[in-house]
C-alpha positions as a LaTeX table, in Angstrom:
\begin{tabular}{lrrr}
\hline
Residue & $x$ (\AA) & $y$ (\AA) & $z$ (\AA) \\
\hline
Met1 & 0.00 & 0.00 & 0.00 \\
Asn2 & 2.80 & 2.38 & 0.90 \\
Phe3 & 4.54 & 1.51 & $-2.37$ \\
Met4 & 1.37 & 2.25 & $-4.37$ \\
Phe5 & 0.95 & 5.57 & $-2.57$ \\
Arg6 & 4.54 & 6.59 & $-3.26$ \\
Asn7 & 4.30 & 5.37 & $-6.85$ \\
Arg8 & 1.11 & 7.39 & $-7.40$ \\
Trp9 & 2.69 & 10.54 & $-6.00$ \\
Trp10 & 5.86 & 9.98 & $-8.06$ \\
Ser11 & 3.77 & 9.57 & $-11.22$ \\
Phe12 & 1.77 & 12.71 & $-10.40$ \\
Gly13 & 4.95 & 14.71 & $-9.75$ \\
Phe14 & 6.56 & 13.48 & $-12.95$ \\
Arg15 & 3.54 & 14.40 & $-15.07$ \\
Ser16 & 3.25 & 17.79 & $-13.36$ \\
Thr17 & 6.92 & 18.53 & $-14.03$ \\
Ile18 & 6.55 & 17.66 & $-17.70$ \\
Met19 & 3.43 & 19.78 & $-18.05$ \\
Leu20 & 5.05 & 22.71 & $-16.24$ \\
Tyr21 & 8.08 & 22.46 & $-18.52$ \\
Phe22 & 5.80 & 22.42 & $-21.58$ \\
Val23 & 3.79 & 25.40 & $-20.35$ \\
Val24 & 6.86 & 27.50 & $-19.53$ \\
Leu25 & 8.71 & 26.62 & $-22.72$ \\
Ile26 & 5.85 & 26.69 & $-25.25$ \\
Ile27 & 2.56 & 28.07 & $-23.95$ \\
Val28 & 3.82 & 31.13 & $-22.06$ \\
Pro29 & 5.91 & 32.49 & $-25.00$ \\
Ile30 & 2.97 & 32.05 & $-27.38$ \\
Ile31 & 0.62 & 33.85 & $-24.99$ \\
Gly32 & 3.26 & 36.56 & $-24.63$ \\
Ile33 & 3.39 & 37.12 & $-28.40$ \\
Tyr34 & $-0.39$ & 37.39 & $-28.67$ \\
Ser35 & $-0.52$ & 39.72 & $-25.65$ \\
Gln36 & 2.20 & 41.95 & $-27.11$ \\
Ser37 & 0.40 & 42.07 & $-30.47$ \\
Phe38 & $-2.77$ & 43.45 & $-28.94$ \\
Ser39 & $-1.09$ & 45.47 & $-26.18$ \\
Leu40 & $-1.90$ & 48.78 & $-27.89$ \\
Gly41 & $-5.36$ & 47.76 & $-29.10$ \\
Trp42 & $-6.90$ & 46.47 & $-32.31$ \\
Lys43 & $-6.15$ & 49.49 & $-34.48$ \\
Pro44 & $-2.33$ & 49.41 & $-34.08$ \\
Phe45 & $-2.48$ & 45.63 & $-34.58$ \\
Tyr46 & $-4.42$ & 46.05 & $-37.83$ \\
Glu47 & $-2.04$ & 48.77 & $-39.00$ \\
Ser48 & 0.92 & 46.48 & $-38.29$ \\
Ile49 & $-0.41$ & 43.48 & $-40.22$ \\
Ser50 & $-1.71$ & 45.63 & $-43.08$ \\
Asp51 & 1.64 & 47.35 & $-43.62$ \\
Pro52 & 2.55 & 46.73 & $-47.31$ \\
Leu53 & 6.18 & 45.97 & $-46.43$ \\
Ala54 & 5.08 & 43.44 & $-43.83$ \\
Trp55 & 2.82 & 41.63 & $-46.27$ \\
Lys56 & 5.44 & 41.70 & $-49.01$ \\
Ala57 & 7.88 & 40.12 & $-46.56$ \\
Val58 & 5.35 & 37.46 & $-45.53$ \\
Leu59 & 4.29 & 36.63 & $-49.10$ \\
Leu60 & 7.91 & 36.48 & $-50.27$ \\
Thr61 & 8.70 & 34.14 & $-47.37$ \\
Val62 & 5.76 & 31.87 & $-48.20$ \\
Lys63 & 6.71 & 31.76 & $-51.89$ \\
Leu64 & 10.37 & 30.95 & $-51.30$ \\
Ala65 & 9.61 & 28.49 & $-48.48$ \\
Leu66 & 7.21 & 26.67 & $-50.80$ \\
Ile67 & 9.87 & 26.46 & $-53.52$ \\
Ala68 & 12.43 & 25.16 & $-51.00$ \\
Ala69 & 9.95 & 22.58 & $-49.68$ \\
Leu70 & 9.17 & 21.33 & $-53.19$ \\
Ile71 & 12.88 & 20.99 & $-53.95$ \\
Asn72 & 13.39 & 19.04 & $-50.75$ \\
Val73 & 10.39 & 16.81 & $-51.52$ \\
Val74 & 11.86 & 15.80 & $-54.88$ \\
Val75 & 15.50 & 15.55 & $-53.81$ \\
Gly76 & 14.70 & 14.11 & $-50.38$ \\
Thr77 & 12.55 & 11.38 & $-51.90$ \\
Met78 & 15.36 & 10.37 & $-54.25$ \\
Ile79 & 17.97 & 10.42 & $-51.48$ \\
Ser80 & 15.89 & 8.39 & $-49.04$ \\
Trp81 & 15.14 & 5.87 & $-51.80$ \\
Thr82 & 18.83 & 5.60 & $-52.67$ \\
Leu83 & 19.92 & 5.19 & $-49.04$ \\
Asn84 & 17.32 & 2.49 & $-48.48$ \\
Lys85 & 17.63 & 0.50 & $-51.70$ \\
Tyr86 & 21.31 & 0.59 & $-52.61$ \\
Lys87 & 24.53 & $-0.46$ & $-50.91$ \\
Phe88 & 27.62 & 1.57 & $-51.84$ \\
Pro89 & 30.84 & 2.81 & $-50.25$ \\
Gly90 & 30.24 & 5.84 & $-48.04$ \\
Arg91 & 26.52 & 5.09 & $-47.58$ \\
Arg92 & 26.71 & 5.26 & $-43.78$ \\
Leu93 & 28.68 & 8.51 & $-43.92$ \\
Leu94 & 26.14 & 10.04 & $-46.30$ \\
Asn95 & 23.29 & 8.89 & $-44.06$ \\
Ser96 & 24.91 & 10.53 & $-41.03$ \\
Leu97 & 25.58 & 13.75 & $-42.95$ \\
Val98 & 21.85 & 14.11 & $-43.63$ \\
Asp99 & 21.41 & 15.39 & $-40.07$ \\
Leu100 & 24.24 & 17.93 & $-40.34$ \\
Pro101 & 21.88 & 20.93 & $-40.83$ \\
Phe102 & 20.26 & 20.03 & $-37.48$ \\
Ala103 & 23.60 & 20.13 & $-35.68$ \\
Leu104 & 25.23 & 23.02 & $-37.51$ \\
Pro105 & 24.45 & 26.61 & $-36.44$ \\
Thr106 & 22.34 & 28.17 & $-39.16$ \\
Ala107 & 24.61 & 31.24 & $-39.28$ \\
Val108 & 27.48 & 28.92 & $-40.22$ \\
Gly109 & 25.30 & 27.50 & $-42.98$ \\
Gly110 & 24.65 & 31.01 & $-44.26$ \\
Leu111 & 28.37 & 31.76 & $-44.21$ \\
Met112 & 29.06 & 28.57 & $-46.18$ \\
Ile113 & 26.55 & 29.61 & $-48.83$ \\
Leu114 & 28.03 & 33.10 & $-48.93$ \\
Leu115 & 31.53 & 31.73 & $-49.49$ \\
Leu116 & 30.47 & 29.12 & $-52.05$ \\
Leu117 & 28.01 & 31.22 & $-54.07$ \\
Gly118 & 29.18 & 34.78 & $-53.41$ \\
Pro119 & 30.46 & 37.11 & $-56.15$ \\
Asn120 & 34.09 & 36.21 & $-55.35$ \\
Ser121 & 33.50 & 32.45 & $-55.58$ \\
Thr122 & 33.86 & 30.31 & $-58.69$ \\
Val123 & 30.13 & 29.64 & $-58.92$ \\
Gly124 & 29.33 & 33.30 & $-58.32$ \\
Ser125 & 31.81 & 34.40 & $-61.00$ \\
Ile126 & 30.28 & 32.01 & $-63.54$ \\
Ala127 & 26.79 & 33.26 & $-62.64$ \\
Asn128 & 27.92 & 36.89 & $-63.06$ \\
Trp129 & 29.40 & 35.99 & $-66.45$ \\
Phe130 & 25.94 & 34.76 & $-67.53$ \\
Gly131 & 24.39 & 37.97 & $-66.24$ \\
Phe132 & 22.70 & 37.02 & $-62.98$ \\
Glu133 & 23.61 & 36.99 & $-59.31$ \\
Ile134 & 22.87 & 34.38 & $-56.65$ \\
Val135 & 23.81 & 35.90 & $-53.32$ \\
Phe136 & 21.69 & 38.83 & $-52.09$ \\
His137 & 18.86 & 37.69 & $-54.35$ \\
Glu138 & 16.02 & 35.18 & $-54.11$ \\
Pro139 & 18.05 & 32.13 & $-55.29$ \\
Ala140 & 20.37 & 32.47 & $-52.28$ \\
Ile141 & 17.38 & 32.58 & $-49.92$ \\
Val142 & 16.00 & 29.38 & $-51.47$ \\
Val143 & 19.40 & 27.66 & $-51.16$ \\
Ala144 & 19.59 & 28.66 & $-47.49$ \\
Met145 & 16.07 & 27.39 & $-46.84$ \\
Val146 & 16.80 & 24.13 & $-48.65$ \\
Phe147 & 19.93 & 23.64 & $-46.55$ \\
Val148 & 18.28 & 24.08 & $-43.15$ \\
Thr149 & 15.23 & 21.96 & $-44.06$ \\
Phe150 & 17.14 & 19.25 & $-45.92$ \\
Pro151 & 16.70 & 16.39 & $-43.38$ \\
Phe152 & 12.94 & 16.59 & $-42.84$ \\
Val153 & 11.69 & 14.76 & $-45.92$ \\
Ile154 & 14.45 & 12.16 & $-45.84$ \\
Arg155 & 13.92 & 11.27 & $-42.18$ \\
Ala156 & 10.14 & 11.14 & $-42.67$ \\
Ile157 & 10.36 & 8.71 & $-45.61$ \\
Gln158 & 13.10 & 6.36 & $-44.39$ \\
Pro159 & 11.01 & 4.61 & $-41.66$ \\
Leu160 & 8.23 & 3.99 & $-44.16$ \\
Leu161 & 10.62 & 2.38 & $-46.63$ \\
Glu162 & 12.07 & 0.20 & $-43.88$ \\
Glu163 & 8.61 & $-0.95$ & $-42.76$ \\
Met164 & 7.30 & $-1.57$ & $-46.28$ \\
Asp165 & 6.43 & $-5.16$ & $-47.13$ \\
Lys166 & 8.98 & $-6.29$ & $-49.74$ \\
Ser167 & 6.71 & $-9.10$ & $-50.94$ \\
Glu168 & 4.36 & $-6.64$ & $-52.67$ \\
Glu169 & 7.22 & $-5.21$ & $-54.69$ \\
Glu170 & 8.52 & $-8.67$ & $-55.56$ \\
Ala171 & 5.03 & $-9.81$ & $-56.56$ \\
Ala172 & 4.68 & $-6.84$ & $-58.91$ \\
Tyr173 & 7.96 & $-7.73$ & $-60.62$ \\
Thr174 & 6.89 & $-11.37$ & $-60.85$ \\
Leu175 & 3.66 & $-10.35$ & $-62.61$ \\
Gly176 & 5.67 & $-8.43$ & $-65.18$ \\
Ala177 & 5.35 & $-4.86$ & $-63.92$ \\
Thr178 & 8.11 & $-2.47$ & $-64.89$ \\
Lys179 & 10.23 & $-0.72$ & $-62.25$ \\
Ala180 & 8.52 & 2.59 & $-62.98$ \\
Lys181 & 5.02 & 1.08 & $-62.68$ \\
Thr182 & 5.97 & $-0.76$ & $-59.50$ \\
Phe183 & 7.36 & 2.42 & $-57.97$ \\
Phe184 & 4.35 & 4.62 & $-58.70$ \\
Gln185 & 1.66 & 2.02 & $-57.93$ \\
Ile186 & 3.20 & 0.02 & $-55.07$ \\
Ile187 & 6.10 & 1.89 & $-53.46$ \\
Phe188 & 5.20 & 5.57 & $-53.77$ \\
Pro189 & 1.75 & 5.24 & $-52.10$ \\
Ser190 & 3.54 & 3.80 & $-49.06$ \\
Met191 & 5.99 & 6.71 & $-49.09$ \\
Leu192 & 3.34 & 9.38 & $-49.65$ \\
Pro193 & 2.49 & 10.10 & $-45.96$ \\
Gly194 & 6.19 & 10.69 & $-45.26$ \\
Val195 & 6.54 & 12.85 & $-48.36$ \\
Leu196 & 3.58 & 15.01 & $-47.32$ \\
Ser197 & 4.45 & 15.33 & $-43.63$ \\
Gly198 & 8.16 & 15.89 & $-44.33$ \\
Gly199 & 7.38 & 18.47 & $-47.00$ \\
Met200 & 5.02 & 20.38 & $-44.71$ \\
Leu201 & 7.51 & 20.34 & $-41.85$ \\
Ala202 & 10.21 & 21.60 & $-44.22$ \\
Phe203 & 7.87 & 24.38 & $-45.36$ \\
Ser204 & 7.05 & 25.35 & $-41.77$ \\
Arg205 & 10.73 & 25.38 & $-40.80$ \\
Ala206 & 11.67 & 27.45 & $-43.85$ \\
Leu207 & 9.07 & 30.07 & $-42.92$ \\
Ala208 & 10.90 & 30.80 & $-39.67$ \\
Glu209 & 14.50 & 30.63 & $-40.88$ \\
Phe210 & 16.65 & 33.60 & $-39.91$ \\
Gly211 & 20.32 & 32.77 & $-39.26$ \\
Ala212 & 21.21 & 31.33 & $-42.65$ \\
Val213 & 19.05 & 33.75 & $-44.63$ \\
Val214 & 20.08 & 37.04 & $-43.05$ \\
Leu215 & 23.65 & 36.65 & $-44.35$ \\
Val216 & 22.73 & 35.96 & $-47.98$ \\
Ala217 & 19.41 & 37.73 & $-48.61$ \\
Gly218 & 20.48 & 41.34 & $-48.99$ \\
Asn219 & 17.37 & 42.30 & $-46.95$ \\
Ile220 & 16.04 & 44.81 & $-49.47$ \\
Pro221 & 12.50 & 45.84 & $-48.43$ \\
Gly222 & 9.92 & 44.60 & $-50.90$ \\
Lys223 & 12.47 & 42.47 & $-52.80$ \\
Thr224 & 14.58 & 40.20 & $-50.60$ \\
Leu225 & 13.35 & 41.07 & $-47.10$ \\
Ile226 & 11.71 & 37.97 & $-45.61$ \\
Ala227 & 9.40 & 37.85 & $-42.61$ \\
Ser228 & 11.90 & 36.73 & $-39.95$ \\
Val229 & 14.35 & 39.48 & $-40.90$ \\
Tyr230 & 11.47 & 41.97 & $-41.00$ \\
Ile231 & 10.54 & 40.96 & $-37.44$ \\
Tyr232 & 14.15 & 41.45 & $-36.35$ \\
Gly233 & 14.15 & 44.90 & $-37.96$ \\
Glu234 & 10.97 & 45.87 & $-36.11$ \\
Ile235 & 12.58 & 44.87 & $-32.81$ \\
Glu236 & 15.68 & 46.91 & $-33.68$ \\
Ser237 & 13.37 & 49.86 & $-34.50$ \\
Asp238 & 11.79 & 49.59 & $-31.04$ \\
Asn239 & 8.46 & 48.36 & $-32.39$ \\
Pro240 & 7.84 & 45.06 & $-30.57$ \\
Gln241 & 4.10 & 45.31 & $-31.16$ \\
Gly242 & 4.63 & 45.35 & $-34.94$ \\
Ala243 & 7.10 & 42.48 & $-34.71$ \\
Ala244 & 4.66 & 40.42 & $-32.65$ \\
Ala245 & 1.83 & 41.12 & $-35.10$ \\
Val246 & 3.81 & 39.69 & $-38.02$ \\
Ser247 & 4.92 & 36.82 & $-35.81$ \\
Ile248 & 1.26 & 35.89 & $-35.32$ \\
Ile249 & 0.91 & 35.46 & $-39.08$ \\
Leu250 & 3.83 & 33.00 & $-39.13$ \\
Leu251 & 2.50 & 31.27 & $-36.01$ \\
Thr252 & $-0.86$ & 30.78 & $-37.69$ \\
Phe253 & 0.80 & 29.19 & $-40.71$ \\
Ser254 & 2.80 & 26.90 & $-38.43$ \\
Phe255 & $-0.24$ & 25.86 & $-36.38$ \\
Val256 & $-2.21$ & 25.00 & $-39.52$ \\
Ile257 & 0.71 & 23.01 & $-40.96$ \\
Leu258 & 1.29 & 21.10 & $-37.71$ \\
Trp259 & $-2.42$ & 20.30 & $-37.52$ \\
Ile260 & $-2.35$ & 18.93 & $-41.08$ \\
Val261 & 0.80 & 16.91 & $-40.32$ \\
Ser262 & $-0.83$ & 15.40 & $-37.23$ \\
Lys263 & $-3.87$ & 14.44 & $-39.32$ \\
Val264 & $-1.68$ & 12.83 & $-41.98$ \\
Gln265 & 0.28 & 10.86 & $-39.38$ \\
Ala266 & $-2.90$ & 9.80 & $-37.55$ \\
Arg267 & $-4.39$ & 8.61 & $-40.83$ \\
Arg268 & $-1.22$ & 6.65 & $-41.59$ \\
Asn269 & $-1.16$ & 5.03 & $-38.14$ \\
Gly270 & $-4.87$ & 4.36 & $-38.25$ \\
\hline
\end{tabular}
């Protein structure tokens, strides 16, 4: 009886600690952003979110994040397929390098892009010779977003490929199906939940990227200024209410995406 009592209190304390940690780390900051947004009333909030520069920054961010997510969906699908289906020297090293963007500071990633694609680099010089620039323009922002969101699609697809029943694929080959037909009718439907959830997570992460982008974007208002850098500029301009208002727009996008991802995963598990 004493053991059950102590066990019950230990379980209650453990759950309470976890919930308190979650509230302090997640809930309180979100409430703080919403409170700051409406701290001066509805009219200043509306003026902040209706600012043309703010909306240009948000729309540019959504457009470029969508492009980056689509690139990662295509490339990530091919990489996860290759890592799962083929054995080759350096496979384990390549598989471990997939998670490098998670471990590397995003500012370092931005510096790498700046050095590799900048006007003084070989790639940048070739691009200038053809009459276009990469760094301080939209292509550099997309590259930075692709870099920081690179692992999401791969890591979402790999477990599905490992759990897939190989007999279905073998049966399709036995019945005379081509590799392309087998892939699109047997394999790809099994991968699709991972492709969708990984792509949406990559899109959500790209929306909020700052460290890698701020070094390569140029931050020209209305042209290369994305939402996260705009928020930083509002803070630097002593306008936290305006920064919080734009943050709410990004938060809303993220909440919707996470809700869709949870539905996709629940449907897959169900």
